[in-house]
C-alpha positions as CSV (number, residue, x, y, z in Angstrom):
1,M,0.0,0.0,0.0
2,D,1.3,3.4,-1.0
3,N,0.4,5.0,2.4
4,V,2.3,2.4,4.4
5,I,5.4,4.0,6.0
6,L,6.6,1.1,8.1
7,K,6.1,-2.6,7.6
8,V,7.0,-5.3,10.2
9,S,7.0,-8.8,8.8
10,N,7.5,-12.0,10.9
11,L,9.7,-10.2,13.4
12,K,11.4,-12.5,15.9
13,T,13.6,-11.1,18.6
14,Y,15.2,-13.6,21.0
15,F,17.3,-13.2,24.1
16,F,19.9,-15.9,24.5
17,T,20.4,-16.3,28.3
18,R,22.1,-18.8,30.6
19,R,18.7,-20.2,31.5
20,G,17.6,-20.6,27.9
21,I,16.2,-18.7,24.9
22,V,13.6,-16.0,25.7
23,K,11.4,-15.6,22.6
24,A,10.3,-12.0,23.6
25,V,8.9,-11.3,20.1
26,D,8.0,-14.4,18.1
27,G,6.6,-13.7,14.7
28,V,4.9,-10.2,14.8
29,D,3.3,-8.7,11.7
30,F,1.9,-5.2,11.3
31,Q,1.9,-2.1,9.1
32,L,2.0,1.6,10.1
33,R,0.3,4.0,7.7
34,R,1.1,7.6,7.2
35,G,-0.7,9.9,9.7
36,E,-2.2,7.1,11.8
37,C,-1.9,6.1,15.4
38,L,-1.3,2.4,15.7
39,C,-1.6,1.0,19.3
40,L,0.3,-2.1,20.5
41,V,-1.8,-3.3,23.5
42,G,-1.5,-6.1,26.0
43,E,-0.4,-7.0,29.5
44,S,3.2,-6.5,30.7
45,G,5.4,-9.3,29.3
46,C,3.5,-9.7,26.1
47,G,6.4,-8.3,23.9
48,K,5.1,-4.8,23.2
49,T,8.2,-2.9,24.3
50,V,10.7,-5.3,22.8
51,T,8.8,-5.0,19.5
52,A,9.3,-1.2,19.6
53,L,12.9,-1.4,20.6
54,S,13.5,-3.9,17.8
55,I,12.4,-1.3,15.2
56,L,15.5,0.8,16.2
57,R,17.6,-2.1,17.5
58,L,17.8,-0.5,20.9
59,F,18.0,-3.7,23.0
60,D,21.2,-5.0,24.4
61,S,23.0,-7.3,21.9
62,P,24.1,-9.7,23.2
63,P,22.0,-11.3,24.6
64,G,19.3,-9.9,22.3
65,K,19.2,-10.7,18.6
66,I,16.7,-10.3,15.7
67,V,16.8,-13.9,14.4
68,D,14.2,-13.5,11.7
69,G,11.9,-11.0,9.9
70,Q,12.0,-7.7,8.2
71,I,11.4,-4.1,9.3
72,S,10.9,-2.2,6.1
73,Y,11.2,1.6,6.2
74,N,11.8,3.7,3.0
75,S,13.1,0.6,1.1
76,L,15.5,-0.1,3.9
77,D,15.4,-3.2,6.1
78,L,16.1,-1.9,9.6
79,A,16.7,-5.4,10.9
80,E,19.7,-5.8,8.5
81,C,21.0,-2.3,7.8
82,S,24.4,-1.1,9.1
83,S,24.8,0.6,12.5
84,K,25.8,3.8,10.7
85,Q,22.6,3.9,8.7
86,L,20.6,3.2,11.9
87,R,22.2,6.0,13.8
88,Q,21.2,8.4,11.1
89,I,17.6,7.3,11.4
90,R,17.3,7.2,15.2
91,G,16.0,10.4,16.6
92,K,15.7,12.0,13.1
93,D,13.4,9.8,11.1
94,I,12.1,7.6,13.8
95,A,12.0,8.8,17.4
96,I,11.0,7.1,20.6
97,V,9.5,8.4,23.9
98,F,10.6,6.0,26.6
99,Q,8.4,4.8,29.5
100,E,10.6,6.0,32.4
101,A,11.4,9.7,31.8
102,Q,13.7,9.9,34.8
103,S,15.9,7.0,33.5
104,A,15.8,8.4,29.9
105,L,17.1,11.8,30.7
106,N,20.8,12.4,31.6
107,P,20.9,13.6,35.2
108,V,24.1,15.7,34.8
109,L,23.0,17.7,31.8
110,T,20.5,20.5,31.7
111,I,17.2,20.0,29.8
112,G,18.3,22.6,27.2
113,D,21.7,21.0,26.6
114,Q,20.1,17.5,26.1
115,I,17.6,18.7,23.4
116,I,20.1,21.0,21.7
117,E,22.6,18.2,21.5
118,Q,20.1,16.0,19.6
119,I,19.2,18.8,17.3
120,K,22.8,19.6,16.4
121,L,23.5,15.9,15.8
122,H,20.9,15.6,13.1
123,L,20.2,19.1,11.7
124,P,22.6,21.7,10.2
125,L,21.8,24.4,12.8
126,D,24.1,26.5,14.9
127,Y,23.8,26.7,18.6
128,G,21.6,29.8,18.6
129,K,19.0,28.4,16.2
130,A,19.0,25.0,18.0
131,R,18.3,26.9,21.2
132,D,15.5,28.8,19.7
133,R,14.0,25.6,18.3
134,T,14.3,24.0,21.8
135,M,12.3,26.8,23.4
136,T,9.7,26.6,20.7
137,L,9.3,22.8,21.3
138,L,9.0,23.3,25.1
139,N,6.4,26.0,24.6
140,E,4.5,23.7,22.2
141,M,4.4,21.0,24.9
142,G,2.8,23.5,27.3
143,I,5.8,23.9,29.6
144,P,5.5,27.2,31.4
145,S,8.6,29.5,31.5
146,A,10.4,27.4,28.9
147,E,13.5,29.6,28.9
148,G,14.0,28.9,32.6
149,V,13.3,25.2,32.3
150,M,16.1,24.9,29.8
151,S,18.6,25.5,32.6
152,Y,17.0,23.0,34.9
153,Y,18.3,19.5,35.6
154,P,15.9,16.5,35.3
155,H,15.6,16.1,39.1
156,Q,14.2,19.6,39.4
157,L,11.1,18.7,37.3
158,S,8.0,16.8,38.1
159,G,7.2,13.4,36.4
160,G,4.7,15.1,34.1
161,M,7.1,17.8,33.1
162,K,9.9,15.3,32.4
163,Q,7.6,13.3,30.2
164,R,6.7,16.5,28.2
165,V,10.5,17.2,27.9
166,L,11.0,13.7,26.4
167,I,8.2,14.3,23.9
168,A,9.7,17.6,23.0
169,M,13.1,15.9,22.5
170,S,11.6,13.2,20.3
171,L,10.0,15.9,18.1
172,S,13.1,18.0,17.8
173,C,14.1,16.8,14.4
174,N,10.6,16.4,12.9
175,P,10.6,12.6,12.7
176,Q,8.2,10.8,10.4
177,I,7.5,8.1,13.0
178,L,7.1,8.6,16.7
179,I,7.1,5.5,19.0
180,A,5.6,6.2,22.5
181,D,6.3,3.4,25.0
182,E,3.6,3.7,27.7
183,P,4.1,7.5,28.2
184,T,1.1,7.8,30.5
185,T,2.0,4.9,32.9
186,A,4.0,6.7,35.6
187,V,1.9,9.9,35.8
188,D,-1.4,10.8,37.6
189,V,-4.8,11.0,35.9
190,T,-4.6,14.8,35.2
191,I,-1.2,14.6,33.6
192,K,-2.2,11.5,31.7
193,A,-5.1,13.4,30.1
194,Q,-2.8,16.3,29.2
195,I,-0.3,13.9,27.6
196,L,-3.0,12.2,25.6
197,D,-4.1,15.7,24.4
198,I,-0.6,16.4,23.2
199,F,-0.6,13.2,21.1
200,R,-4.0,14.1,19.7
201,E,-2.8,17.5,18.7
202,L,0.4,16.1,17.1
203,K,-1.7,13.8,15.0
204,A,-4.0,16.6,13.9
205,R,-1.4,19.3,13.4
206,R,1.6,17.3,12.1
207,Q,-0.1,14.3,10.6
208,M,2.5,12.2,12.4
209,S,2.6,8.4,12.3
210,T,2.6,7.1,15.8
211,I,3.1,3.7,17.4
212,F,1.6,4.0,20.9
213,I,2.3,1.2,23.4
214,T,-0.1,0.7,26.2
215,H,-1.8,-1.9,28.4
216,D,-4.9,0.2,28.7
217,L,-7.7,-0.3,26.1
218,A,-9.4,2.9,27.4
219,V,-6.4,4.9,26.1
220,V,-6.5,2.9,22.8
221,A,-10.2,3.9,22.5
222,E,-9.3,7.6,23.0
223,I,-6.4,8.1,20.6
224,G,-5.9,5.0,18.4
225,D,-6.9,4.3,14.8
226,R,-5.9,0.7,14.7
227,A,-4.8,-1.7,17.4
228,V,-2.5,-4.8,17.5
229,V,-3.3,-7.0,20.5
230,M,-0.2,-8.9,21.6
231,Y,0.2,-12.0,23.8
232,G,3.1,-14.3,24.3
233,G,5.3,-12.3,21.9
234,K,2.7,-12.7,19.0
235,D,0.1,-10.5,17.5
236,V,-3.2,-12.3,18.2
237,E,-5.7,-9.8,16.8
238,T,-5.4,-6.7,14.6
239,A,-8.3,-4.4,13.7
240,P,-9.5,-0.8,13.6
241,V,-10.0,0.4,17.2
242,S,-13.7,0.8,16.8
243,E,-14.0,-2.8,15.7
244,I,-11.7,-4.1,18.4
245,I,-13.8,-2.5,21.1
246,S,-17.3,-3.3,19.7
247,N,-16.5,-6.7,18.1
248,P,-13.5,-8.4,19.7
249,K,-12.8,-11.9,18.3
250,H,-9.9,-13.2,20.4
251,P,-10.9,-14.3,24.0
252,Y,-7.8,-12.4,25.3
253,T,-9.1,-9.2,23.6
254,S,-12.5,-9.8,25.1
255,G,-10.9,-10.3,28.5
256,L,-9.0,-7.0,28.3
257,I,-12.2,-5.2,27.4
258,E,-14.1,-6.8,30.3
259,C,-11.4,-5.5,32.7
260,L,-12.2,-1.9,31.9
261,P,-14.0,0.0,34.7
262,D,-17.6,0.7,33.9
263,V,-19.6,3.1,36.1
264,S,-22.9,1.5,34.9
265,K,-21.9,-1.9,36.5
266,T,-22.7,-2.4,40.1
267,A,-20.2,-5.2,40.8
268,D,-18.1,-4.8,43.9
269,R,-14.9,-5.9,42.1
270,L,-13.5,-5.3,38.7
271,A,-13.4,-8.2,36.3
272,S,-9.9,-9.8,35.7
273,I,-8.3,-12.4,33.5
274,P,-7.5,-15.4,35.6
275,G,-3.8,-16.5,35.8
276,T,-0.7,-14.6,34.7
277,T,1.2,-14.1,31.5
278,P,3.4,-17.2,30.8
279,N,7.1,-17.4,31.7
280,P,8.8,-16.8,28.3
281,L,11.2,-19.6,29.1
282,E,8.4,-22.0,29.5
283,M,5.8,-21.0,26.9
284,P,2.8,-23.4,26.8
285,Q,2.5,-25.7,23.8
286,G,-0.1,-24.7,21.2
287,C,-1.9,-21.4,21.8
288,A,0.0,-19.5,24.5
289,F,-3.3,-18.1,26.0
290,H,-5.0,-21.5,26.4
291,P,-4.2,-22.0,30.1
292,R,-6.2,-18.8,30.9
293,C,-8.8,-19.0,28.1
294,P,-12.4,-19.7,29.1
295,K,-13.1,-21.1,25.6
296,A,-10.0,-23.3,25.3
297,M,-10.5,-26.5,23.3
298,K,-8.3,-29.6,23.0
299,I,-6.7,-28.4,19.8
300,C,-5.6,-25.2,21.6
301,K,-3.3,-27.2,23.7
302,Q,-1.7,-29.0,20.8
303,Q,-1.4,-26.5,17.8
304,E,-0.6,-22.9,17.4
305,P,-3.7,-21.2,15.9
306,P,-3.5,-20.0,12.2
307,E,-4.2,-16.4,11.2
308,I,-7.8,-16.0,10.2
309,I,-9.0,-13.1,8.1
310,I,-12.3,-11.8,9.6
311,S,-12.5,-8.9,7.2
312,K,-10.2,-6.7,5.1
313,E,-9.0,-4.8,8.2
314,H,-9.6,-7.5,10.8
315,K,-7.5,-10.6,11.5
316,V,-7.2,-12.9,14.5
317,S,-5.2,-16.0,15.5
318,C,-7.6,-18.3,17.2
319,H,-8.9,-21.9,16.8
320,L,-12.5,-20.7,17.4
321,Y,-12.6,-19.6,13.8
322,T,-10.9,-22.5,12.0
């Protein structure tokens, strides 16, 4: 498709440890279109973050390694390209907002110096113009007294402010793709709403392609165009967000939706999916979700489910539809 800007095909990222091979990402497929917000959703340990890190090869290697698959961007395979080519793309063409702002920012450099350094690395601007660009970005993120904040160190800012700084840094070189790794996880409800507003504005104003990683389907419903539901390192269901919410096909997707709080329900406790995500060193045979699935059949314990096309935009991997 002409409007596809990034295509991930059969991506497999394994970590070779002393205890065994951790198949963190084990055959993921999705496409990111120009100007859309694609959400990767699932519980912790499902492979969302490693999928995002694999796009820019930001995991530790060793022990991590992309053992199979393609990551196609502008006729370049990011899984196979040279480190020099990848360094030119990181931060400039594809940028990432990390989950932990405190860990992502350098504690011994001021906010201004960190953003200016990235701008000068990728763009032919002198210090003065890079500084002006930094102040413009901080103002765009709604940071008050941006000029003063440039001289602050990360520890002098609140969690919400640090997250805004990270978003400003990721936008500093006008990337074509922005990857946001659970940017609303470590902030309170008010800041969460403000950060989501920022992403909505970026999409409307810049027509930016975004991969948004979250465990919260309520967030997906607010900002996403399409969603990729992940479990056990695989994509188990992909569809437009409206269809995922109104017509989920995979039992895991249905379980995530049932876990959402609903003020119209009078139950004393929220619903939950029984059990926990599997140990990646001891993945169940067959469908990885079958030990927790209320609709599990005998075949689910024996064979991995094939990919079933529900409609042009909707696919699911589940034996219920074979």
